[in-house]
C-alpha positions in Angstrom: -77.7 66.4 73.5 -77.0 67.7 77.1 -79.5 65.0 77.9 -77.6 62.1 76.5 -75.2 59.5 78.6 -71.8 61.1 78.2 -70.6 57.9 77.1 -72.3 58.0 73.9 -71.6 61.0 72.4 -68.0 60.1 72.1 -69.7 57.1 69.4 -71.7 59.6 67.7 -70.3 59.6 63.9 -69.6 62.8 63.1 -70.9 64.3 59.4 -68.2 62.8 57.5 -68.5 59.8 59.2 -72.3 59.4 58.9 -72.1 60.1 55.0 -69.0 57.8 54.4 -71.8 54.8 56.7 -75.1 55.9 54.9 -72.7 55.5 51.5 -71.2 52.3 52.3 -75.4 50.6 53.8 -76.1 51.3 50.2 -72.9 49.5 49.4 -74.4 46.6 51.6 -78.1 46.8 50.4 -76.5 45.9 46.6 -74.8 43.4 48.1 -77.9 41.8 50.1 -79.7 42.0 46.5 -77.6 40.0 45.1 -77.4 37.3 47.8 -80.9 36.7 48.3 -81.4 36.6 44.7 -78.3 33.6 43.9 -80.0 31.9 47.4 -83.9 31.5 44.8 -84.7 28.2 45.6 -86.3 27.6 41.9 -85.9 29.5 39.1 -82.4 30.6 38.4 -79.9 30.2 36.1 -76.0 30.3 35.3 -77.3 32.9 32.7 -78.7 34.3 35.6 -75.7 34.5 37.7 -74.0 35.4 35.1 -76.2 38.6 34.7 -75.7 39.6 38.4 -71.8 38.9 38.7 -71.6 41.1 35.0 -73.4 44.1 37.2 -71.5 43.4 40.1 -67.8 43.3 38.5 -69.5 46.8 36.2 -69.6 48.5 39.7 -67.5 46.9 41.8 -64.0 45.8 39.7 -62.1 45.0 42.3 -64.8 41.2 42.6 -63.3 40.5 39.1 -60.7 38.2 41.7 -63.9 35.6 42.6 -66.5 37.4 40.2 -65.4 37.5 36.6 -65.8 34.2 34.1 -61.9 33.7 33.6 -61.7 33.9 37.3 -59.3 31.5 39.3 -62.3 29.7 41.5 -63.5 28.6 38.4 -62.7 25.2 37.9 -64.5 25.0 34.3 -64.1 28.3 32.2 -65.3 26.4 29.2 -68.4 24.6 30.3 -69.6 27.4 32.2 -69.1 29.7 29.3 -70.5 27.4 27.5 -73.6 26.7 28.7 -74.4 30.9 29.2 -74.3 31.1 25.6 -76.7 28.1 24.7 -79.4 29.8 27.5 -78.5 33.1 26.0 -79.5 31.2 22.2 -75.3 32.6 21.5 -73.9 29.9 18.7 -70.9 31.7 19.1 -68.4 28.9 21.2 -65.6 28.1 20.8 -64.2 24.9 19.8 -63.5 23.9 24.3 -67.6 25.0 24.9 -68.4 22.9 22.5 -66.3 19.9 23.3 -67.4 20.1 26.9 -71.3 20.7 26.3 -71.2 17.6 23.5 -73.2 15.2 25.7 -75.5 18.2 26.5 -76.1 19.6 22.6 -79.9 18.5 22.4 -82.5 20.1 20.9 -85.6 21.0 23.2 -88.0 22.9 23.5 -87.5 26.2 25.3 -88.7 27.0 28.8 -91.2 29.6 28.3 -90.2 33.0 30.7 -93.3 34.9 32.2 -92.4 39.0 31.5 -92.2 39.9 35.4 -94.3 42.6 37.0 -93.3 45.9 37.3 -92.4 46.9 39.9 -89.4 49.1 41.9 -86.3 47.9 40.9 -83.3 46.7 43.2 -80.2 46.2 42.5 -80.0 42.2 41.3 -83.7 43.2 39.6 -82.1 45.7 37.3 -79.0 43.5 36.6 -81.9 40.4 35.6 -84.6 43.1 33.1 -81.6 44.5 31.5 -79.8 40.9 30.7 -82.9 40.1 29.3 -83.3 42.8 26.9 -79.8 41.9 25.2 -79.6 41.0 21.6 -76.7 38.8 21.3 -75.6 37.1 18.2 -78.5 33.8 17.7 -78.2 31.2 16.4 -81.3 29.1 14.1 -80.2 26.0 15.6 -83.5 24.9 17.3 -83.2 25.6 21.5 -81.9 23.5 24.0 -83.3 23.7 27.6 -80.1 23.6 30.3 -82.0 25.5 32.3 -82.6 22.1 34.9 -78.0 22.8 35.7 -78.2 24.1 38.9 -75.9 27.5 39.2 -73.1 26.0 41.6 -73.3 29.7 43.5 -76.7 29.4 44.3 -75.9 25.6 45.6 -73.0 26.4 47.5 -75.3 29.9 49.3 -78.4 27.1 50.4 -75.9 24.9 51.4 -74.0 27.4 53.4 -77.3 28.4 54.9 -78.6 25.5 56.1 -75.3 24.4 57.2 -75.2 27.2 59.5 -78.9 25.6 61.0 -77.8 22.7 61.8 -74.2 22.8 62.9 -75.4 24.7 65.2 -73.5 24.4 69.5 -75.7 22.1 70.2 -73.6 20.2 67.8 -70.4 20.9 67.7 -69.4 17.3 68.8 -70.7 15.9 65.3 -68.7 13.3 63.9 -67.8 14.4 60.2 -69.7 11.9 59.0 -72.7 11.9 60.5 -72.9 15.8 59.2 -72.2 15.6 55.7 -74.9 13.0 56.6 -77.6 16.0 57.9 -76.9 18.4 55.4 -76.9 15.5 52.6 -80.4 14.2 53.5 -81.8 18.7 54.6 -80.3 19.8 50.6 -82.0 16.6 49.0 -85.2 16.7 51.1 -87.5 16.9 48.2 -86.1 13.6 47.0 -87.6 12.1 50.5 -90.3 11.2 52.2 -91.5 9.7 56.2 -91.5 6.7 53.6 -88.4 6.5 52.7 -86.9 6.5 56.1 -88.9 3.7 57.3 -88.0 2.0 54.3 -84.5 2.3 55.2 -84.9 1.6 58.9 -86.6 -1.5 57.9 -83.7 -2.5 55.8 -80.9 -1.4 58.6 -83.3 -4.1 61.1 -83.0 -7.0 58.5 -79.1 -6.3 57.7 -78.8 -6.5 61.9 -81.1 -9.2 61.5 -79.2 -11.1 59.3 -75.8 -10.4 60.6 -77.0 -11.8 63.8 -78.0 -14.7 62.3 -74.3 -15.4 60.8 -73.0 -14.7 63.9 -75.1 -17.0 65.7 -74.4 -20.4 62.7 -70.5 -19.4 62.8 -70.5 -20.4 66.9 -72.9 -23.5 66.2 
């Protein structure tokens, strides 16, 4: 301690502060595990997100303002709750939930989910594994596959991450429409490739050439 800079001594935490920081670090690791799981590219359904949020609510009730199923930020609770119940094979849908899912309730083959390999569970893994063993009211109707519906939170997390990479300090003067176009193409990268870009460029050139021809014809 005597060899340390005197200016650093005042910055060292006390034993009580050290215990508080250690406890805070554990909570931050819990939130980080959930945040990383929400950014999973594939395989995360609305039912999985609900399990994660319920697990967070159980340990951190103060987050109910944003994570509860009936939170003010949820614009269509009947739709989201209905999807979660269908994905969990729960037949207890309310009238509002059935109306919201009327165009989606179409029999199909439920996907087969492989059992996860045993490993040391994180905070998020504990929530999902516990939810996989829950027993709800099961329906005898043919299964409905709604796993293709992405979780809004998942998409928003990925979009914000990509927006931070695209909207760097060198692009602060970028027009909002240009930024929106770049983010749209970046987020939907799976739907286009180099050939689509080449086709779009050629189409733009043809439109420009036709516009110049019309202008010349009008002048003549």
